[in-house]
N, C-alpha and C positions, 0 to 999 in steps of 0.2 A: 541525493536522496537515497536513503537506505530503507531496507525492509522494516526496520524498527520504527522509522518515521511514519510509514503507511499503517503499521499496526496501531500506533498511538492515535493517529487520525481516525481510523475506523472505529476505535473504541470510544473516543471522545465525541465524535459526531454521529455515531450509530450508522455507519456506512458500510457498503460492500464495494470493494474496488477490484475490478477484473483487469488483467493484462495478459497478452499472448506471450507464450514461451516460444523460443526459436524452433522447437520441434513441432509446433502447430497446436500443442495443448494450451490450455488456459489455466492461469493461476487466479484464485479468488482469495482475497484477504477479507474475512468476514467481520461482523460487528464485534466479535470477541477478540479480534486480532490474530486469528489463526489463518495461516497461509496454507492453501491446499490446492492440489491439481485433481479435480474430480475424476478425470479420465485415467489417472495413474493406477496401474494394476500391479506394479512391482517396485522394487527399490529403484529410485530415480538415478540416472547417470548425469544429473545436472544439479546445480545449486540455485535456489530461488534468488539469492542475492545477486548472482551473476546474471541471471535471466532478467531481473528487474533493471539492472544497469543497461541492458540492451533494449528494453521496452520503450516504444515511442508513442504509444497511444493507450489510454486507460478509459474504462467505462466505470462511472461512479453511480452507484444506486443509493438513493436515500430512502427513508421510510415512506411508504405509500401515503399520500397520493403523489409524492414528488417524482417526476419523471427521471429516468436514467439519462445521463449526459456523457458525451465523449469529451475527453480532455487530452491535450497534447502533453508531452513530457514537461515542457516549460510550465504549463498551467498546473499540472499535478505537483511539480516541485514547489511552485509558489503556494499552493494550497497546503501542502505539508509543512512548509516553513511558517505559514501564518497560524498554525495550530499552537495554542498556548503551551502544550507539552513539548514542542520543539525548541522552545526558548531555553537557553542554557542558564542555569542559576549558579552563581559563584558565591560560596559561603566562605568568607575569610575570617578566621579566628586569630586575631593578633595578640593573644594573651602571652 
C-alpha cells in the first residue's frame, strides 16, 4: 500500500485516514487527498511514504454520523485495494 492508494481512497470515499508516525506525531490524509502532520512546525526529517510503510494501525473517519473506526494494516490494505481507482487498467493499442 502506497500513499497514493490512501489518497485515492480518501477522495473517492470522502474519508479522513489517520496514522501514527514513528516520532509520535500523526499523519492525516484528508478528503481531498492531502497528507499532513498537523503538529509539524518545521521542515520534516522524515518521508510520509516511509512512515506509512511502518504504520500498523489506522483510524478511518467517514462523513458524520458514521463513527470512526480503527483498522489494522491488513484491513487498510484490503480497503485500499478494493477501491475502484486502485485497479490497474491496461490499454493496448495493437495498430
